[in-house]
C-alpha positions as CSV (number, residue, x, y, z in Angstrom):
1,M,-4.3,25.9,34.7
2,T,-7.6,26.8,33.0
3,Y,-7.6,25.0,29.7
4,K,-9.6,26.2,26.7
5,T,-9.2,23.8,23.8
6,L,-8.6,20.1,23.1
7,F,-7.4,18.8,19.8
8,L,-7.8,15.1,19.0
9,D,-6.4,13.0,16.2
10,I,-8.7,10.2,15.0
11,D,-6.9,7.0,13.9
12,G,-5.1,5.4,16.8
13,T,-6.2,8.2,19.1
14,I,-9.9,8.3,19.1
15,L,-10.6,5.2,16.9
16,T,-9.2,1.8,17.7
17,S,-8.2,-0.6,14.9
18,N,-11.8,-1.9,14.5
19,H,-13.1,1.7,14.0
20,T,-14.7,2.0,17.3
21,Y,-14.1,4.3,20.3
22,T,-14.3,3.5,24.0
23,S,-17.2,4.8,26.1
24,C,-14.7,6.6,28.2
25,T,-13.5,8.6,25.2
26,K,-17.0,10.0,24.6
27,D,-17.5,10.6,28.3
28,A,-14.1,12.5,28.5
29,I,-15.2,14.8,25.7
30,E,-18.5,15.5,27.4
31,Q,-16.8,16.2,30.7
32,V,-14.3,18.7,29.3
33,Q,-17.0,20.4,27.3
34,E,-18.9,20.9,30.6
35,R,-15.8,22.7,31.8
36,G,-16.1,25.1,28.8
37,I,-13.3,23.4,26.7
38,L,-13.8,23.4,23.0
39,V,-13.0,20.1,21.4
40,F,-11.7,19.8,17.8
41,I,-11.0,16.8,15.6
42,C,-7.6,17.3,14.1
43,T,-6.9,14.6,11.5
44,G,-5.2,13.8,8.3
45,R,-8.5,12.5,6.9
46,P,-10.7,14.6,4.6
47,L,-13.5,16.2,6.6
48,H,-16.3,15.0,4.4
49,E,-15.4,11.5,5.7
50,V,-15.4,12.4,9.4
51,K,-18.4,14.6,10.0
52,E,-20.5,11.6,11.1
53,L,-18.0,10.7,13.8
54,G,-17.8,14.3,14.8
55,E,-21.5,14.5,15.2
56,E,-21.6,11.4,17.2
57,L,-18.9,12.8,19.6
58,G,-20.4,16.3,19.7
59,V,-17.2,18.0,18.8
60,D,-17.1,21.8,18.3
61,G,-14.8,22.1,15.3
62,Y,-12.6,20.3,12.8
63,I,-9.1,20.5,11.4
64,G,-8.6,18.1,8.4
65,Y,-6.3,17.2,5.6
66,N,-3.3,17.4,8.0
67,G,-4.0,21.1,8.7
68,A,-5.0,22.3,5.2
69,Y,-8.6,23.0,6.2
70,A,-10.2,24.1,9.4
71,I,-13.7,25.1,10.3
72,F,-15.4,26.4,13.5
73,E,-19.0,27.5,13.8
74,N,-19.5,27.2,10.0
75,Q,-16.6,29.6,9.5
76,I,-13.6,28.4,7.4
77,L,-10.5,29.4,9.2
78,V,-7.9,27.6,7.1
79,N,-8.2,26.7,3.3
80,K,-4.8,25.9,1.8
81,P,-4.8,23.7,-1.3
82,M,-1.6,22.2,-2.6
83,D,0.3,23.9,-5.4
84,K,-1.1,22.5,-8.7
85,Q,2.3,22.2,-10.3
86,R,3.6,20.4,-7.3
87,V,0.8,17.9,-7.4
88,E,1.4,17.2,-11.1
89,Q,5.1,16.6,-10.4
90,F,4.2,14.1,-7.6
91,L,1.8,12.4,-10.0
92,T,4.5,12.1,-12.6
93,L,7.0,10.6,-10.2
94,A,4.4,8.2,-8.8
95,K,3.6,7.0,-12.4
96,Q,7.2,6.5,-13.2
97,N,7.7,4.3,-10.1
98,H,4.3,2.5,-10.1
99,H,3.1,4.2,-7.0
100,E,-0.5,5.2,-6.4
101,L,-1.9,8.4,-4.9
102,V,-5.0,9.5,-3.2
103,C,-5.7,13.2,-3.4
104,Y,-8.4,14.8,-1.2
105,T,-10.6,17.8,-2.1
106,K,-13.2,19.4,0.0
107,D,-15.8,16.9,-1.4
108,K,-14.2,13.8,-2.8
109,N,-11.3,11.3,-2.5
110,Y,-9.6,11.1,-5.9
111,F,-7.4,8.0,-6.6
112,T,-5.0,7.3,-9.4
113,S,-6.6,3.8,-9.5
114,L,-9.6,2.2,-8.1
115,S,-8.5,-1.3,-9.0
116,H,-5.0,-1.6,-7.5
117,P,-5.1,-4.0,-4.5
118,A,-3.3,-1.4,-2.2
119,I,-6.0,1.1,-3.1
120,K,-8.8,-1.3,-2.4
121,N,-7.2,-2.1,0.9
122,F,-6.8,1.6,1.7
123,I,-10.4,2.4,1.0
124,D,-11.5,-0.6,3.1
125,V,-9.3,0.2,6.1
126,F,-10.3,3.8,6.2
127,Q,-13.9,3.0,5.2
128,L,-13.9,5.8,2.6
129,K,-17.1,6.5,0.7
130,N,-16.7,9.4,-1.7
131,N,-14.2,7.9,-4.1
132,Q,-13.5,8.8,-7.7
133,L,-10.7,8.5,-10.3
134,L,-8.4,11.5,-10.3
135,T,-8.9,13.9,-13.1
136,A,-6.9,16.9,-14.2
137,D,-9.7,19.4,-13.6
138,V,-9.3,19.0,-9.7
139,H,-5.5,19.3,-9.5
140,D,-5.9,22.9,-8.2
141,Q,-8.3,21.8,-5.5
142,I,-6.1,19.2,-3.7
143,L,-6.0,19.8,0.1
144,G,-4.0,16.8,1.0
145,S,-2.5,13.7,-0.5
146,S,-1.1,10.3,0.5
147,I,1.3,8.1,-1.6
148,I,0.4,4.4,-1.6
149,H,2.5,1.3,-2.5
150,V,5.8,3.2,-2.0
151,L,8.8,1.6,-0.3
152,P,10.7,3.5,2.4
153,S,13.7,3.6,0.2
154,E,11.7,5.5,-2.4
155,V,10.5,8.3,-0.1
156,Q,13.5,10.5,-0.6
157,A,12.7,11.1,-4.3
158,Y,9.5,12.9,-3.4
159,E,11.2,15.0,-0.7
160,E,13.9,16.0,-3.2
161,L,11.2,17.4,-5.5
162,D,10.2,19.9,-2.8
163,T,12.3,20.8,0.2
164,E,9.2,22.3,1.8
165,I,7.5,19.0,2.3
166,H,8.3,15.7,4.1
167,L,6.6,12.4,3.9
168,S,5.1,10.9,7.1
169,E,4.4,7.2,7.3
170,V,0.8,6.2,7.9
171,T,0.9,4.1,11.0
172,V,-2.5,2.4,11.0
173,N,-3.1,-1.4,11.3
174,N,-3.3,-3.2,8.0
175,I,-1.8,-0.3,6.1
176,S,1.9,-0.5,5.0
177,N,4.1,1.5,2.6
178,C,1.9,4.5,2.7
179,Y,2.9,8.1,3.4
180,D,1.1,11.4,3.9
181,I,2.6,14.4,2.2
182,I,3.1,17.0,4.9
183,R,3.8,20.6,4.0
184,Q,6.3,22.5,6.2
185,Q,4.0,25.5,6.5
186,V,0.7,23.5,6.3
187,N,0.3,21.0,8.9
188,K,-1.7,20.3,12.1
189,G,0.4,22.5,14.3
190,E,0.2,25.5,11.9
191,A,-3.6,25.1,11.7
192,I,-3.9,24.9,15.5
193,K,-2.0,28.3,15.7
194,I,-4.5,29.9,13.4
195,V,-7.5,28.4,15.3
196,L,-6.1,29.5,18.6
197,Q,-5.5,33.0,17.3
198,H,-9.1,33.2,16.1
199,L,-10.3,32.0,19.4
200,G,-8.0,34.3,21.4
201,V,-6.5,31.3,23.3
202,E,-2.9,31.1,24.4
203,P,-1.1,27.9,23.3
204,N,-0.4,26.9,26.8
205,K,-4.1,26.6,27.4
206,A,-4.4,24.0,24.6
207,I,-4.2,20.2,24.9
208,A,-3.6,17.7,22.1
209,F,-3.5,13.9,21.6
210,G,-1.9,12.0,18.8
211,D,-0.2,8.8,17.8
212,G,1.5,9.4,14.4
213,M,4.3,11.5,13.0
214,N,1.8,13.7,11.3
215,D,0.9,14.7,14.9
216,K,4.4,15.9,15.6
217,E,3.8,19.6,15.0
218,M,0.4,19.5,16.8
219,L,1.9,18.2,20.0
220,Q,4.7,20.8,19.9
221,V,2.5,23.9,19.6
222,V,0.2,23.1,22.5
223,G,0.9,23.5,26.2
224,E,-0.1,19.8,27.0
225,G,0.8,17.3,24.2
226,F,0.0,13.7,24.8
227,A,1.3,10.7,22.8
228,M,-0.7,7.5,22.9
229,E,1.0,4.4,24.1
230,N,0.5,2.9,20.7
231,S,2.3,5.8,19.0
232,N,5.0,5.7,16.5
233,P,8.0,5.4,18.9
234,E,9.6,8.5,17.3
235,L,6.7,10.6,18.3
236,F,7.5,10.3,22.1
237,A,10.3,12.9,21.8
238,Y,7.8,15.6,20.7
239,A,5.2,14.9,23.4
240,K,5.2,16.4,26.9
241,H,3.2,13.5,28.2
242,R,2.4,9.8,27.5
243,T,-0.9,8.2,28.1
244,T,-2.4,4.7,27.6
245,A,-3.2,3.1,24.3
246,V,-6.3,3.9,22.3
247,D,-8.0,0.7,23.3
248,K,-7.2,1.4,26.9
249,S,-9.0,4.8,27.0
250,G,-5.8,6.9,26.4
251,I,-7.7,10.2,25.9
252,Y,-9.6,9.7,29.2
253,N,-6.5,8.7,31.2
254,G,-4.5,11.6,29.8
255,L,-7.2,14.1,30.7
256,K,-7.3,12.5,34.1
257,Q,-3.6,13.3,34.5
258,L,-4.6,17.0,34.1
259,E,-7.5,16.5,36.6
260,L,-10.1,17.4,34.0
261,V,-12.2,14.3,34.1
262,K,-13.5,12.1,37.0
C-alpha cells in the first residue's frame, strides 16, 4: 500500500505527560515525509497553542478544536464554529451546576473563571498562554469547548440539551472531571474526510494515531488506525491496530508495523 497522509493526536500520542516527545517520534515523521506522506497534527487543542510544536516537528497541516478548524498550505479547509445559542445554553447549565467552561476561538482561550483551582490546573497542565475571561461578544466565534469540574453523573444533562453532541472525557494525567464537547457532524473524523477530499486521497491510504475517545471518529475513517497502549481502554474497539505507549515511541513502532520507518 502506498500511504499518502498521517494524522497525529497530540496529548498522549505525540506528547508524553511531561510535555516532551521522544526522538523517535520526530525521526518517524521525517522518515514518512521523505516517502511523500503528508503529516497533520489532529488535536482537540486550539491551533494557536500548537503552532510552535508543529513547527518543531515540521508537520504539513493542522486539524484543531476536535475537527472544527483545518488548515493546509495557508488554506482554511474547515471552519465550523459552534451554534451561539447552544453555547449560551451550555453556559447557563454550567453556571447552575457550578461547572466551568473553556471556549476556544481562532485566537484565544476564553474561560468562565481564571481563579477557580480546576481552571488554574487546566491552564498549567496544557501550558495555555492566550487566556482571557469569556465575554458575550465572542459567543458566535467558539470553535470548541471543554467542561471543567463536572462529575460523570452530571454529563447526561449536557447531552440532553443537544442530541447532536456527546461529551468525551479528557484523559490526560493530572486532569480529572473534564470533558470535551464533541459534535456529531464536527469531529476529527469528519475533518479528515474533508482534508482527504481536498487532497484527492482515498481513506485507505491514510493513517492515524490517537489515545482518547475524541479520536474515535478519526481512527474509524482512515485505513490504518492505531490506538496507543496508554489509550482509554474503550478506544481499542475503534482501532485497527495497537502500538506501544507514547513514552515508548508508539508512533514510531506503529509506523514500523507498516514498514514505513527503519
